[in-house]
C-alpha positions as CSV (number, residue, x, y, z in Angstrom):
1,M,104.5,58.6,78.7
2,R,100.9,58.8,79.9
3,T,98.3,58.7,77.0
4,A,94.8,60.2,77.1
5,R,91.9,57.8,77.5
6,R,90.0,57.5,74.3
7,P,86.5,58.6,74.4
8,A,83.8,56.0,74.4
9,P,82.0,55.5,71.0
10,P,78.7,57.5,70.8
11,L,75.6,55.6,72.0
12,D,72.9,54.6,69.6
13,P,69.8,57.0,70.5
14,R,67.6,54.1,69.8
15,L,69.0,52.1,72.4
16,P,68.2,52.5,76.3
17,R,71.1,54.2,78.3
18,P,72.4,52.5,81.2
19,E,71.5,54.0,84.6
20,P,73.9,56.9,85.4
21,V,76.5,56.3,88.1
22,L,76.9,60.2,88.6
23,E,74.4,62.8,88.1
24,V,75.4,66.4,87.9
25,V,72.9,69.0,88.6
26,V,73.4,72.8,87.4
27,P,70.8,74.9,89.0
28,V,69.9,78.1,87.1
29,H,67.7,81.2,87.3
30,N,67.9,83.5,84.3
31,E,71.2,82.2,82.9
32,E,70.4,82.4,79.2
33,H,74.1,83.6,78.5
34,D,76.1,81.2,80.5
35,L,74.0,78.1,80.3
36,E,74.8,76.6,76.9
37,P,78.6,77.1,77.1
38,C,78.6,75.6,80.7
39,V,76.6,72.6,79.7
40,R,78.5,71.9,76.5
41,R,81.8,72.2,78.3
42,L,80.8,70.1,81.1
43,H,79.2,67.5,78.8
44,A,82.6,67.4,76.8
45,H,84.6,67.0,80.0
46,L,82.7,64.1,81.6
47,A,82.6,62.3,78.0
48,E,86.4,62.4,77.7
49,T,87.5,61.9,81.4
50,F,84.6,60.1,83.3
51,P,84.8,56.3,83.0
52,Y,81.1,55.6,84.1
53,P,77.6,56.5,82.7
54,F,76.8,60.0,83.7
55,R,73.8,62.4,83.5
56,I,73.6,66.2,83.5
57,T,70.5,67.7,84.8
58,V,69.7,71.5,84.3
59,A,67.4,72.6,87.1
60,D,65.6,75.8,86.1
61,N,64.0,77.4,89.0
62,A,61.4,80.1,87.9
63,S,63.6,81.6,84.9
64,T,61.8,84.3,83.0
65,D,64.4,84.7,80.1
66,R,65.2,82.1,77.5
67,T,66.9,79.8,79.9
68,P,64.1,77.0,79.7
69,W,64.2,77.1,75.9
70,I,68.0,76.6,75.8
71,A,67.8,74.0,78.5
72,A,65.3,72.0,76.3
73,R,67.3,72.3,73.3
74,L,70.5,71.2,75.1
75,A,68.5,68.1,76.5
76,G,67.5,67.1,72.9
77,E,71.1,67.4,71.4
78,L,73.3,66.2,74.2
79,P,73.0,62.4,75.2
80,G,72.5,62.0,78.8
81,T,71.3,65.6,79.3
82,Q,67.9,66.6,80.7
83,W,66.2,69.6,82.3
84,V,63.5,70.2,84.9
85,R,61.4,73.2,85.8
86,L,60.5,74.7,89.0
87,E,58.1,77.5,89.4
88,E,59.8,78.8,92.6
89,K,63.2,80.2,93.1
90,G,65.9,78.8,95.3
91,R,69.2,76.8,94.7
92,G,68.4,74.6,97.6
93,R,64.9,73.8,96.2
94,A,66.3,73.1,92.8
95,L,68.9,70.8,94.3
96,H,66.4,69.1,96.7
97,T,64.1,68.3,93.7
98,A,66.7,67.0,91.2
99,W,68.4,64.9,93.7
100,S,65.3,63.4,95.0
101,R,64.4,62.1,91.6
102,S,67.6,60.8,90.6
103,P,68.5,57.3,89.8
104,A,72.3,57.9,90.1
105,A,74.5,56.5,92.8
106,V,76.5,59.8,93.3
107,L,74.8,63.2,93.0
108,A,76.7,66.3,92.5
109,Y,76.1,70.0,91.5
110,L,78.2,72.8,90.4
111,D,77.6,76.6,89.6
112,V,76.7,77.6,86.0
113,D,79.6,80.1,85.9
114,L,82.1,77.3,86.1
115,S,84.1,79.2,88.5
116,T,85.6,76.1,89.6
117,D,88.0,73.9,87.3
118,L,86.4,71.0,86.1
119,A,89.7,68.9,86.6
120,A,88.6,68.6,90.5
121,L,85.1,66.9,89.4
122,L,86.6,63.3,89.2
123,P,88.8,63.8,92.5
124,L,85.5,65.1,94.0
125,V,83.3,62.2,93.3
126,A,85.9,59.2,93.2
127,P,85.8,58.8,97.1
128,L,81.9,58.7,97.0
129,I,82.0,56.1,94.2
130,S,84.5,53.9,96.0
131,G,82.4,54.2,99.2
132,H,85.3,55.9,101.2
133,S,83.5,58.9,102.0
134,D,79.8,60.2,102.3
135,L,79.9,63.7,101.1
136,A,82.6,65.7,99.2
137,I,82.8,69.5,98.9
138,G,85.4,71.6,96.9
139,T,87.2,74.0,99.0
140,R,88.6,77.3,98.2
141,L,90.3,77.8,101.7
142,A,92.7,74.9,101.9
143,R,96.3,74.6,101.2
144,G,96.6,73.8,97.6
145,S,93.5,75.7,96.4
146,R,94.3,78.5,93.9
147,V,91.8,81.3,94.1
148,V,91.4,84.3,92.2
149,R,88.7,86.9,93.3
150,G,88.5,90.3,94.8
151,P,89.2,91.3,98.4
152,K,85.3,91.8,99.2
153,R,84.5,88.4,98.5
154,E,87.6,86.9,100.0
155,I,86.9,88.7,103.2
156,I,83.0,87.8,103.1
157,S,83.9,84.1,102.5
158,R,86.4,83.8,105.3
159,C,84.1,85.5,107.9
160,Y,81.3,83.2,106.9
161,N,83.2,80.2,107.4
162,G,85.0,81.7,110.5
163,L,81.4,82.3,111.9
164,L,80.5,78.7,111.3
165,R,83.4,77.4,113.0
166,G,83.0,79.8,116.1
167,T,79.3,79.3,116.4
168,L,78.7,75.7,115.3
169,S,82.1,74.2,115.8
170,V,82.1,72.7,112.3
171,G,85.2,70.9,111.0
172,F,84.6,71.6,107.3
173,T,86.4,74.6,105.6
174,D,84.1,75.9,103.0
175,A,80.4,75.7,103.3
176,Q,79.4,77.7,100.1
177,C,81.6,76.7,97.4
178,G,79.2,75.6,94.5
179,F,81.0,72.3,93.9
180,K,79.7,69.3,96.1
181,A,78.6,65.7,95.7
182,V,76.8,63.1,98.0
183,R,76.2,59.5,97.7
184,A,72.6,58.7,96.9
185,E,71.7,56.6,100.1
186,V,73.2,59.5,102.3
187,A,71.0,62.1,100.4
188,E,68.0,60.0,100.8
189,R,68.7,60.2,104.5
190,L,69.6,63.8,104.8
191,L,67.3,65.8,102.5
192,P,64.1,65.4,104.3
193,L,65.9,67.0,107.4
194,V,67.2,70.1,105.6
195,Q,64.8,73.0,106.0
196,D,66.3,75.7,103.9
197,R,65.6,75.8,100.2
198,E,67.9,78.7,99.1
199,W,71.5,79.6,99.7
200,F,71.8,78.1,103.3
201,F,70.7,74.6,101.9
202,D,74.5,73.7,101.4
203,T,75.6,74.7,105.1
204,E,72.5,73.0,106.7
205,L,73.2,70.0,104.6
206,L,76.9,69.7,105.8
207,V,76.3,70.7,109.4
208,I,73.6,67.9,109.9
209,A,76.0,65.5,108.0
210,E,78.8,66.2,110.2
211,R,76.9,66.0,113.4
212,A,75.5,62.5,112.2
213,G,79.2,61.3,112.1
214,L,79.4,61.2,108.3
215,R,82.6,61.3,106.3
216,I,83.1,64.7,104.4
217,H,85.8,64.6,101.9
218,E,87.5,68.0,101.0
219,V,89.1,68.7,97.6
220,P,91.2,71.8,97.1
221,V,90.0,73.6,94.0
222,D,91.2,76.1,91.3
223,W,88.5,78.9,91.5
224,V,88.2,82.0,89.5
225,D,85.6,84.5,90.7
226,D,82.8,85.5,88.1
227,P,82.7,89.2,88.0
228,D,79.2,89.0,86.6
229,S,77.8,87.3,89.7
230,R,74.3,88.5,90.5
231,V,74.3,87.2,94.1
232,D,72.8,90.0,96.4
233,L,75.3,89.8,99.1
234,L,73.6,91.7,102.0
235,P,70.3,89.8,101.9
236,T,72.1,86.5,101.3
237,A,74.2,87.3,104.3
238,L,71.4,88.1,106.6
239,A,69.5,84.9,105.5
240,D,72.7,83.0,106.3
241,L,72.8,84.4,109.7
242,R,69.3,83.6,110.3
243,G,70.1,80.0,109.3
244,M,73.0,79.9,111.7
245,A,70.8,81.1,114.4
246,R,68.2,78.4,113.8
247,L,70.8,75.6,113.7
248,G,72.4,77.1,116.9
249,R,69.1,77.1,118.7
250,A,68.6,73.4,117.7
251,L,71.9,72.4,118.9
252,A,71.4,74.1,122.3
253,R,68.1,72.3,122.7
254,G,69.2,69.1,121.5
255,R,67.0,69.0,118.4
256,L,69.4,68.8,115.6
257,P,68.5,65.9,113.3
258,L,70.9,62.9,113.4
259,A,72.9,64.7,116.2
260,V,75.3,62.2,117.7
261,P,76.7,62.6,121.5
262,G,80.1,64.0,121.8
263,S,82.9,61.9,123.1
264,A,84.7,62.4,126.2
265,G,88.0,64.3,125.8
266,A,91.2,64.9,127.5
267,A,91.6,66.1,131.1
268,P,90.9,69.6,132.0
269,V,93.6,72.2,131.3
270,P,94.3,74.8,133.9
271,P,93.1,78.3,132.7
272,P,95.7,80.9,131.8
273,G,96.6,83.5,134.5
274,R,95.1,87.0,134.3
275,L,98.1,88.6,132.7
276,A,98.2,85.9,130.0
277,Q,94.4,86.4,129.5
278,L,94.9,90.2,129.1
279,L,97.8,89.7,126.7
280,R,95.7,87.2,124.7
281,F,92.6,89.3,124.9
282,A,94.6,92.2,123.4
283,A,95.8,90.0,120.6
284,V,92.4,88.9,119.8
285,G,90.9,92.4,120.2
286,A,93.5,93.9,117.7
287,A,92.8,91.3,115.1
288,G,88.9,91.9,115.6
289,T,89.2,95.7,115.4
290,L,90.9,95.4,112.1
291,L,88.2,92.8,110.9
292,H,85.4,95.4,112.0
293,L,87.1,98.2,110.0
294,A,87.4,96.0,107.0
295,L,83.8,94.9,107.3
296,Y,82.4,98.5,107.9
297,V,84.2,99.7,104.8
298,L,82.6,96.9,102.7
299,L,79.2,97.4,104.2
300,R,78.9,101.1,104.4
301,P,78.2,101.8,100.9
302,A,75.2,99.5,100.8
303,A,73.9,99.8,104.3
304,G,74.9,103.3,105.4
305,A,77.3,104.1,108.3
306,Q,75.0,103.0,111.5
307,A,73.5,99.7,109.7
308,G,77.0,98.9,108.3
309,N,78.7,99.3,111.7
310,A,75.9,97.5,113.4
311,L,76.3,94.5,110.9
312,A,80.1,94.6,111.2
313,L,80.1,94.6,115.0
314,L,77.7,91.9,115.2
315,L,79.8,89.5,113.0
316,C,83.0,90.6,115.0
317,T,81.3,89.8,118.3
318,V,80.6,86.4,117.4
319,L,84.1,85.7,116.1
320,N,85.5,87.5,119.0
321,T,83.6,85.4,121.6
322,A,84.8,82.3,119.7
323,A,88.4,83.3,119.7
324,N,88.3,84.4,123.3
325,R,86.7,81.3,124.5
326,R,89.2,79.2,123.1
327,F,92.4,81.2,123.0
328,T,92.1,83.7,125.9
329,F,90.2,81.6,128.5
330,G,91.1,78.0,127.3
331,V,87.5,76.7,127.0
332,R,87.2,74.0,124.3
333,G,84.5,71.7,123.1
334,R,81.0,71.9,121.7
335,A,79.3,71.6,125.1
336,G,77.7,74.9,126.3
337,L,78.8,76.6,123.0
338,P,75.6,78.3,122.1
339,A,74.9,79.5,125.7
340,H,78.7,81.1,125.7
341,H,77.8,83.0,122.7
342,L,74.5,84.1,123.8
343,G,76.5,85.5,126.9
344,G,79.1,87.1,124.7
345,L,76.2,89.0,122.9
346,L,75.7,90.7,126.2
347,A,78.5,93.0,125.5
348,L,77.2,93.7,121.9
349,P,74.7,96.6,123.0
350,A,77.4,98.4,125.0
351,G,79.7,98.3,121.9
352,L,76.9,99.2,119.7
353,A,76.0,102.1,121.9
354,L,79.6,103.4,122.0
355,T,80.4,103.0,118.4
356,G,77.0,104.3,117.2
357,A,77.2,107.3,119.5
358,A,80.7,108.1,118.3
359,L,79.8,108.2,114.8
360,A,76.5,110.3,115.5
361,V,78.9,112.7,117.3
362,L,81.3,112.9,114.5
363,H,78.5,113.4,111.8
364,R,76.9,116.1,113.9
365,T,80.2,117.9,114.6
366,V,81.6,117.4,110.9
367,P,78.9,117.0,108.5
368,G,79.8,114.9,105.6
369,A,82.6,113.1,107.2
370,G,83.7,110.1,105.3
371,P,85.4,106.7,106.2
372,G,88.6,108.4,106.7
373,A,87.3,110.5,109.7
374,E,85.0,107.4,110.8
375,L,87.6,104.7,111.1
376,P,89.6,106.4,113.8
377,V,86.6,107.2,115.7
378,L,85.4,103.5,115.5
379,V,89.0,102.3,116.8
380,A,88.7,104.6,119.8
381,A,85.2,103.5,120.6
382,N,86.2,99.8,120.3
383,L,89.1,100.4,122.8
384,A,86.5,101.9,125.2
385,A,84.2,98.7,125.0
386,A,87.1,96.3,124.9
387,L,87.6,96.5,128.8
388,L,84.0,96.0,129.5
389,R,83.9,93.1,127.1
390,F,86.9,91.5,128.9
391,H,85.3,91.7,132.2
392,L,82.0,90.4,131.1
393,L,83.5,87.4,129.5
394,R,85.8,86.6,132.2
395,A,83.5,87.1,135.1
396,C,80.1,86.2,133.6
397,V,80.4,83.8,130.7
398,L,83.3,81.5,130.3
399,P,84.7,80.8,133.8
400,G,81.3,79.6,135.0
401,S,81.3,77.4,131.8
402,R,84.5,75.8,132.5
403,R,83.1,73.9,135.4
404,T,80.9,71.9,133.2
405,T,82.8,72.0,129.8
406,G,86.6,72.1,130.6
407,T,86.7,68.3,130.1
408,S,85.6,68.5,126.6
409,A,88.2,68.7,123.8
410,S,87.5,69.8,120.2
């Protein structure tokens, strides 16, 4: 029978504390209600289960409520707890500041809502302490993860990570889970290269690390959505798309920091025949249409019919190109990837014109028409745009690229 580890005796506050092996940063902005229970629960968990010295840092970025007062009180009461104050907002800014100042060997962070079960914290940092891995992330999208959240956030999360895989060809599964860690010497190399100081900070850090050939360890987590989350989804999504476009341009121009050349892959695989391409294209198109409709329903209340359709169509176009590139036309590898997506976006104006015009005609003909009437119209318009998209991808984008990228394997 396994017995629980006895907690270490309390340290004499008059004696200097040893340097922490682990520092856990909790970035906060106006979190007066969640901060104290989060820090006390985290401190109790680490004191009970973590076998090395640790430190908790509350990184308060520009809070205007009682958060600074609570953070200061907790720092005075709980051994190994401190707080730092930043005058500008931004999760990335808070992490960059706190991690840059830390003496710990391993740096981690978690969200103040504690959506992720703390039982995953030791498995997260253990490979970094041992030197097996360079970074570690919690993932809600791997086998073994147990996730409780609504369909809206589930769809948005999977679309975001699908976009990353399709556009930047990343290997990690969950870029935005608020549960990550990095070795201090690795952070020292990476942090000066990360430009974003807000929500895209995590993604940019991981993309640069992966392109540098660093080891990223993934831990399936138990995760329960916080219903009181105040993340503004639409501005955050637009900022993330801008960040992906910036990284895509850097990749296309060979300017991504620490990028390493890709290795040669297997011999070229003959492209599928036209009939096979049509069948595969139809399967991808059917899945893309369903995704377009789901995104439209989610975005329409906040953005309106036309803007919601445009955003949904943009996301689906990127995913559609990635899927057709690999599945329909048999093109793999990172070489030429940004150029392929730029070519795929050539089909976007036609699709946007057809779907936008169809919605405009519907609303003029049937004033006040809701989603129940809009969705069939969008399906019909998407079918009309699909034929053009197929010929454009086949004739102008992918076949020409096969001659230069067909030997690369992902």
